[in-house]
C-alpha positions as CSV (number, residue, x, y, z in Angstrom):
1,M,-6.7,48.4,71.6
2,K,-7.6,45.6,74.6
3,S,-7.6,42.6,71.8
4,E,-4.3,41.7,70.5
5,N,-5.7,41.2,67.3
6,K,-7.6,44.8,67.1
7,S,-6.4,46.8,64.7
8,F,-5.6,50.7,65.2
9,S,-8.4,52.8,64.7
10,T,-9.0,56.6,65.2
11,T,-12.0,58.8,65.1
12,L,-12.1,62.8,64.2
13,V,-15.0,64.8,63.9
14,V,-15.1,68.1,62.1
15,N,-17.0,71.1,61.2
16,A,-16.9,70.4,57.4
17,K,-18.8,68.5,54.7
18,P,-18.3,65.4,53.8
19,Q,-16.9,66.5,50.2
20,E,-14.6,68.4,51.8
21,V,-13.0,65.7,54.1
22,F,-13.4,63.6,50.9
23,K,-11.1,65.7,49.1
24,A,-8.5,66.7,52.2
25,V,-8.1,62.8,52.9
26,N,-7.4,62.1,49.0
27,N,-4.8,64.7,49.7
28,V,-2.0,62.9,51.1
29,R,0.9,65.2,49.8
30,G,-1.2,68.0,52.2
31,W,-1.2,66.1,55.5
32,W,0.8,62.5,55.1
33,S,3.9,63.6,53.2
34,E,5.2,65.6,50.3
35,N,7.5,62.2,49.7
36,I,5.1,61.1,47.1
37,D,5.0,59.6,43.6
38,G,1.9,58.7,41.9
39,D,-1.9,59.5,42.2
40,T,-3.6,59.9,45.5
41,D,-7.0,60.5,44.3
42,K,-7.6,58.0,41.4
43,L,-9.5,54.8,41.9
44,H,-7.3,51.8,41.2
45,S,-3.9,54.2,41.0
46,E,-0.8,53.5,42.7
47,F,1.4,55.4,44.9
48,S,4.3,55.2,46.6
49,Y,5.7,57.1,49.7
50,H,8.9,57.2,51.7
51,Y,10.5,58.9,54.9
52,Q,14.0,59.2,54.4
53,D,15.8,55.6,54.3
54,V,13.6,54.8,57.0
55,H,10.3,53.8,55.4
56,R,8.8,52.7,52.2
57,A,5.5,52.1,51.3
58,K,3.9,51.0,48.0
59,M,-0.4,51.8,48.0
60,K,-3.0,50.8,45.7
61,I,-6.1,52.2,46.1
62,T,-8.7,49.4,45.8
63,E,-12.1,51.4,47.0
64,M,-13.0,54.8,46.2
65,V,-16.7,55.8,47.4
66,P,-17.2,59.7,46.7
67,N,-17.5,61.3,50.1
68,E,-18.2,58.3,51.8
69,K,-14.7,55.5,51.4
70,V,-11.4,55.3,50.5
71,V,-9.8,52.2,50.8
72,W,-5.5,51.6,50.3
73,H,-3.9,48.2,50.2
74,V,-0.6,48.0,51.2
75,L,1.2,46.5,48.1
76,D,4.6,46.3,49.4
77,N,6.9,48.2,52.8
78,Y,10.1,48.4,54.2
79,F,10.9,49.6,57.4
80,K,15.1,49.9,58.6
81,F,14.3,49.7,62.3
82,A,11.7,46.7,62.2
83,Q,13.2,42.8,62.5
84,E,10.5,42.5,60.4
85,K,10.8,44.6,57.4
86,T,7.5,44.2,55.4
87,E,5.2,44.4,58.7
88,W,2.6,46.5,56.6
89,K,2.8,44.4,53.8
90,D,-1.0,43.5,52.7
91,T,-2.5,45.4,55.2
92,Y,-5.6,48.0,54.4
93,V,-5.5,52.0,55.3
94,I,-9.3,52.7,55.0
95,F,-11.3,55.9,55.7
96,E,-14.7,56.1,56.2
97,L,-16.9,59.2,56.6
98,T,-20.5,59.5,57.7
99,E,-22.6,63.0,58.6
100,K,-24.8,63.5,61.3
101,D,-26.0,67.5,62.0
102,G,-23.6,69.3,60.1
103,K,-20.6,67.4,61.0
104,T,-18.3,65.0,59.5
105,T,-17.1,62.0,61.2
106,L,-14.1,60.4,60.0
107,R,-13.2,56.8,61.4
108,F,-9.5,56.2,59.9
109,T,-8.4,52.6,60.3
110,H,-5.0,50.7,59.6
111,Q,-6.8,47.0,59.3
112,G,-3.7,44.7,59.9
113,L,-1.6,46.8,62.2
114,V,-2.1,44.5,65.7
115,P,-0.2,45.4,69.0
116,A,1.5,42.2,68.4
117,Y,3.9,44.2,65.9
118,E,6.8,45.7,66.4
119,C,5.9,49.0,64.8
120,F,2.6,49.1,66.4
121,Q,3.1,51.5,69.3
122,I,5.5,54.0,67.1
123,C,2.9,53.7,64.2
124,H,0.1,54.2,66.7
125,D,1.4,57.6,67.4
126,A,2.3,58.7,64.2
127,W,-0.8,58.0,62.5
128,T,-2.9,59.9,65.8
129,H,-0.5,62.8,64.5
130,Y,-1.2,62.9,61.3
131,I,-5.1,62.3,61.3
132,Q,-5.4,64.1,64.4
133,N,-3.5,67.0,63.9
134,S,-2.3,67.2,60.4
135,L,-5.7,66.5,58.4
136,K,-7.5,67.9,60.5
137,D,-5.8,70.9,59.9
138,L,-6.0,70.6,56.3
139,I,-9.7,70.2,55.8
140,L,-10.3,73.4,58.5
141,T,-7.4,75.4,57.3
142,G,-6.0,74.4,54.2
143,N,-3.0,73.5,55.3
144,G,-2.0,70.4,57.4
145,S,1.6,69.7,58.4
146,A,3.2,67.0,56.0
147,T,6.5,65.6,56.3
148,P,8.1,68.1,53.3
149,K,10.3,66.6,50.5
150,D,13.7,65.5,51.0
151,D,16.2,68.2,50.4
152,E,19.0,66.5,49.1
153,T,21.5,69.5,49.3
154,E,21.0,69.2,52.9
155,D,23.0,66.0,53.2
156,L,25.6,67.4,51.4
157,E,26.0,70.8,53.5
158,K,26.1,68.0,56.5
159,E,29.4,66.3,55.3
160,S,31.3,69.4,54.9
161,P,33.9,70.0,57.1
162,E,33.6,73.6,55.9
163,N,30.4,73.8,57.5
164,S,30.5,72.4,60.8
165,D,31.5,74.3,63.8
166,T,33.4,71.5,65.5
167,T,36.8,72.3,63.2
168,R,37.1,75.4,64.9
169,N,35.0,75.6,68.4
170,K,33.9,73.8,71.4
171,S,30.4,72.0,71.0
172,I,28.3,70.5,73.8
173,R,26.7,67.5,72.6
174,H,24.1,64.8,74.0
175,R,22.5,61.8,72.2
176,L,19.5,60.2,73.9
177,L,16.5,57.8,73.0
178,I,13.0,59.4,73.0
179,E,10.2,56.7,73.6
180,A,7.7,58.6,71.1
181,P,7.7,59.4,67.6
182,V,9.1,62.1,65.8
183,E,6.3,64.0,64.9
184,K,5.1,64.5,69.0
185,V,8.5,65.2,69.7
186,F,9.4,67.9,66.8
187,E,6.1,69.6,68.5
188,A,7.8,69.9,71.9
189,L,11.0,71.6,70.6
190,T,9.2,74.0,68.2
191,T,5.8,75.0,69.9
192,Q,4.9,77.5,72.6
193,E,3.0,74.8,74.3
194,G,5.8,72.6,74.0
195,L,8.3,74.4,74.6
196,A,6.8,75.6,78.3
197,G,6.3,72.3,78.8
198,W,10.3,71.0,79.4
199,W,12.6,74.0,79.3
200,T,10.8,77.2,81.1
201,P,7.2,78.0,81.4
202,D,7.7,81.3,80.8
203,T,8.2,80.6,77.1
204,L,7.0,83.1,73.8
205,A,7.5,81.1,70.3
206,K,6.1,80.9,67.3
207,P,7.1,78.1,64.9
208,T,8.2,80.1,61.9
209,I,11.8,80.6,60.2
210,G,13.1,83.7,61.2
211,S,10.8,84.3,64.2
212,I,12.1,84.9,67.9
213,L,12.1,82.9,70.5
214,R,11.9,84.1,74.3
215,F,13.2,81.9,77.0
216,S,13.1,83.8,80.8
217,F,14.3,82.3,83.5
218,G,12.8,84.0,86.5
219,P,12.7,87.8,86.8
220,D,16.0,88.9,86.1
221,Y,17.3,86.3,83.1
222,F,15.9,85.7,79.4
223,K,17.6,84.3,76.2
224,E,16.1,84.7,73.0
225,M,16.6,82.4,69.8
226,K,16.3,83.2,66.1
227,V,14.8,80.3,64.2
228,E,17.2,79.8,61.2
229,Q,16.2,76.3,60.3
230,L,12.8,74.5,60.8
231,K,12.2,71.2,58.7
232,P,9.6,68.5,60.3
233,Y,9.6,66.0,61.3
234,S,13.9,66.5,61.5
235,K,15.8,69.2,62.0
236,I,15.4,72.5,64.2
237,K,18.4,75.2,64.3
238,W,18.3,78.3,66.0
239,L,20.8,81.4,66.6
240,C,21.6,82.9,70.2
241,V,21.0,86.4,69.9
242,S,20.4,87.0,73.7
243,A,21.6,85.7,76.7
244,Y,24.9,85.1,78.7
245,E,27.6,86.9,76.7
246,E,29.7,83.4,76.2
247,W,25.7,82.2,74.5
248,I,25.7,84.6,72.4
249,G,26.4,83.6,68.8
250,T,26.0,80.2,69.4
251,R,24.0,78.1,67.3
252,L,22.0,75.5,69.0
253,T,20.6,72.3,66.6
254,F,17.9,69.7,67.4
255,E,18.3,66.5,64.8
256,L,15.5,63.6,65.1
257,E,15.9,60.3,63.5
258,P,13.1,57.9,64.2
259,H,13.5,54.6,65.7
260,K,12.3,50.9,66.1
261,K,10.7,52.3,70.1
262,G,10.2,56.4,69.4
263,C,13.0,58.6,67.9
264,I,16.6,59.5,68.7
265,L,17.5,63.5,69.6
266,F,21.0,64.2,68.4
267,F,21.8,67.7,70.4
268,H,24.3,69.6,69.8
269,H,25.3,73.5,71.0
270,D,28.2,74.7,68.7
271,G,30.4,77.7,68.8
272,W,31.1,78.1,72.3
273,K,35.1,79.6,72.0
274,D,36.5,77.3,74.9
275,Y,35.8,74.9,77.8
276,T,34.7,77.8,80.7
277,P,32.9,77.1,83.7
278,E,29.7,78.6,81.7
279,F,30.5,75.4,79.4
280,A,30.7,72.9,81.1
281,S,27.2,73.7,83.9
282,C,25.1,74.3,80.8
283,S,26.1,71.3,79.1
284,Y,25.5,69.7,82.5
285,D,21.7,71.7,82.5
286,W,20.9,70.3,79.1
287,A,21.1,66.7,80.4
288,L,18.8,67.7,83.0
289,F,16.5,69.4,80.5
290,F,16.9,67.1,77.9
291,R,15.2,64.3,81.2
292,S,12.4,66.9,81.3
293,L,11.8,66.9,77.3
294,K,12.1,63.2,77.6
295,R,9.3,62.8,80.5
296,L,7.1,65.3,78.8
297,C,6.8,63.9,75.5
298,E,6.7,59.9,77.2
299,T,4.4,60.4,79.9
300,G,2.8,64.1,79.0
301,K,4.4,65.9,81.6
302,G,7.3,67.3,81.7
303,A,10.1,68.9,84.7
304,P,10.8,72.7,83.0
305,Y,12.5,75.5,85.0
306,P,12.6,76.2,88.2
307,D,12.5,71.9,88.4
308,Y,14.2,70.7,86.1
309,N,17.3,69.6,89.0
310,K,14.9,67.7,91.2
């Protein structure tokens, strides 16, 4: 990445046959996004991609050599957050496969995505996630972590006043910019390793709906949260089932929105009955813990309990 003209590239080595890797690469809905229209596994076919109202792109498969190479030509592109909306247009997304010693090396290159681009860092981090994590998991386990299909009913629910606790109860709210892609922040908010890295090291967590997350703060106190909603890479909702009395029955929601510098986290802790001293203390503590989350996502090292207020 030292040259300003060098396109983004990343390499993945997996214990799988080229045929398996080639098949996974062409299953774009399995590792990148379910919000895709058109064939993704046929030479000369065109497909469109979108992420909410933030990013749209149209691709054409211009080269396909079975078990060796796939090339997409970006015919059109739109970024909501960038000054140059069509930044990806006329770039090429290239997948090259080679086999050695029973393993397959996949070299991914986004030719034309260079450091001078406004979106370079966020696209660099997002592509790294989708190739090194999601595509790798699809190849090895059959399950990637593609962005799920848009849920139109969720937007209607969000706009409905009866679905808001703020009309009846009090809420703690925080909003902050994290200079890391939504995929990385989502991982920090859902996995045991991620949560332990910014909230408390003594964390037991499984990122599945209905699971109970346990967070211990010293030998005498813990909180338990039930995962009610888990929408990659945009929304997480917990119900507090065990903690101080004022916490029990409250709901914690983390919403992520892409930004040209990373993502915006909007957090609301709803269902508080009154503005109590505990409410005030928790609001302050959340701010400190979100500073820890921001540091973890941006630098790789957070400041979880008991060091969060230092």
